C-alpha positions, 0 to 999 in steps of 0.5 A, spaced: 517 497 623 517 503 619 522 500 614 517 494 613 511 498 613 514 502 607 516 495 603 509 493 604 506 500 601 511 499 595 509 492 594 501 494 595 502 500 590 506 496 585 501 490 585 495 495 584 499 498 578 500 491 575 493 489 576 490 495 573 495 494 567 494 487 566 486 488 566 487 494 561 492 490 557 487 484 556 481 489 555 485 493 549 487 486 546 480 484 546 478 490 543 483 490 537 483 482 536 477 483 532 480 490 529 487 488 525 487 494 521 488 498 527 494 495 529 498 502 528 493 505 534 494 498 538 502 499 538 502 506 540 497 504 546 502 499 548 508 504 548 504 509 551 502 504 557 509 502 558 511 509 559 505 510 564 506 504 568 513 506 569 511 513 571 505 511 576 510 507 579 515 513 580 509 517 583 505 513 587 510 508 590 512 512 597 519 514 596 522 520 599 521 527 595 528 527 594 528 520 591 522 521 587 525 528 584 531 524 582 527 518 579 523 523 575 529 527 573 532 520 571 526 518 567 525 524 563 533 524 561 532 517 559 526 519 555 529 525 552 536 521 550 532 515 547 528 520 542 535 524 541 539 517 540 534 514 535 531 520 532 534 517 525 531 510 526 525 508 531 522 515 532 524 517 525 520 511 522 514 513 527 514 520 525 514 518 518 508 513 519 504 519 522 506 523 516 504 518 511 497 517 515 496 524 515 497 525 507 493 519 506 496 519 499 498 511 500 493 506 502 493 498 501 493 496 494 496 502 491 501 501 486 507 505 488 514 507 485 519 509 490 527 509 489 528 502 485 522 499 488 516 498 484 510 494 487 503 494 490 502 496 498 500 490 502 501 493 509 502 499 512 504 499 519 507 504 524 514 503 523 514 500 516 510 499 509 510 493 506 510 492 498 509 486 494 513 486 488 513 484 481 516 477 483 511 476 488 515 477 493 514 482 500 519 487 501 519 491 507 521 499 507 522 503 513 517 509 513 523 514 513 525 511 506 518 513 503 518 520 506 525 521 504 524 519 497 519 521 492 513 516 492 510 515 485 503 513 486 499 510 480 492 513 480 486 509 481 482 512 475 488 510 470 495 510 468 499 511 461 502 505 458 508 506 453 513 502 449 519 504 446 522 502 439 527 504 434 526 503 427 530 505 421 530 512 417 528 508 411 521 507 414 515 512 413 513 515 420 506 515 418 506 508 417 509 507 423 505 511 427 499 508 424 501 501 426 503 503 433 496 506 434 493 500 432 497 496 436 495 500 442 488 500 440 488 492 440 491 492 447 485 495 449 488 502 451 484 509 450 486 515 446 493 512 444 498 517 441 505 516 438 511 521 440 518 521 436 523 521 442 529 521 439 533 522 432 539 518 433 545 516 428 542 510 426 535 509 428 529 513 430 526 512 437 518 512 437 514 511 443 507 509 443 502 511 449 495 509 451 491 510 457 489 504 461 483 504 466 483 497 469 490 498 472 489 491 476 491 488 469 497 492 469 502 486 468 498 483 463 496 489 459 504 491 459 506 485 456 500 485 451 502 492 448 509 490 447 507 483 444 502 487 439 507 492 437 512 487 435 507 483 431 504 489 428 511 491 426 514 485 423 507 483 420 508 489 416 515 487 414 518 493 418 525 491 422 526 493 429 533 496 431 532 497 438 535 499 442 542 498 438 543 494 432 550 492 430 552 486 426 558 484 422 556 478 419 556 477 411 549 478 409 545 476 403 542 482 399 535 484 402 536 480 408 532 482 414 531 480 422 524 479 422 521 473 426 518 468 420 513 465 425 508 471 426 502 469 430 497 473 434 499 473 441 497 468 446 493 471 452 493 467 458 487 464 461 488 467 468 491 474 470 498 475 471 497 481 476 492 477 480 497 471 481 503 476 482 500 481 487 495 477 491 496 479 498 496 487 495 489 485 492 487 482 498 489 488 502 486 493 497 479 489 498 479 489 506 481 497 505 474 497 501 470 493 505 472 498 511 470 504 508 463 501 506 463 499 514 464 506 516 459 508 511 454 503 514 456 505 521 455 512 520 448 511 517 446 507 523 449 513 527 444 518 523 438 513 524 439 513 532 439 520 532 433 521 527 426 522 531 421 519 527 414 523 526 409 518 527 409 511 530 409 508 523 415 512 521 418 509 528 417 502 526 420 503 519 426 506 522 427 500 527 427 496 521 432 500 517 436 500 523 436 492 524 438 491 516 443 496 517 446 493 523 445 486 520 449 488 514 455 491 518 455 485 522 456 481 516 461 486 513 465 485 520 465 478 519 468 478 512 473 483 514 475 478 520 476 472 515 480 476 509 484 479 514 486 472 517 487 470 510 492 475 509 496 474 516 497 467 514 501 470 508 
């Protein structure tokens, strides 16, 4: 009889914990279903919920004190062993994810270079960071990789675009610098300048650089700068001998290696960057919309706390709060639609 009573108590406690866990999970799922950008918190809550459910079962199921102590010791041992054994993988990536969130230097839409990888961040998760490369492919990098390697983040205010060329010693550097600066200006770069990188045995290495403020056109402008540099030098009759130039064929006197057909560069009708980094641009737009939504919610909160000095002021405040609330709802719907489109990719 006593054994039956213990079994009933165990079943009752397990059922109560199971029902509580089920309804809690449904509420959490419902809350986060409209907030995909909080996926990191959702995953943490899932892990924490499972650990708590197991702990509650050990604490509240009517075991003997000796058995309960042994189970708690085993539970603690398993948690400790898990952390110790996976510290370089799972837990390491989780801690690295916290570190990246705390530093805040990386966000969706940023151009980053880490190790041999270059691209735009399209997603940041608890365990990994996804970047979209120049081939339009999605590359998943563990957060631990980003923490243990130097990460170069391109500034939103602009970056320097450069191109290197090697020219002969018989060409005046003043003429070269004038042509390279003009090519950079024609590309749309600001404050261009030319550096002499290296005086080689057979050629002089030049680098022309300029500030590109519209970094979302990086690929188009980089291609444009290279094309205009070639056109400017070839148009002036200057032969490019970059990076190495060697030819053992018999040549006629004064023969040069310059393309005969020098035309103005053809500009693509559509932006290459928008095609290559489509998912990253969508992620960046959603991130910007979330910031606007947070600002509006803060204004709504401030408006609720404010006390109007008159009845007319109260009506004006109510009207302002309704407009802000309507705008917040529209933004939330827009964010949900764009995140749904991103998830399809």
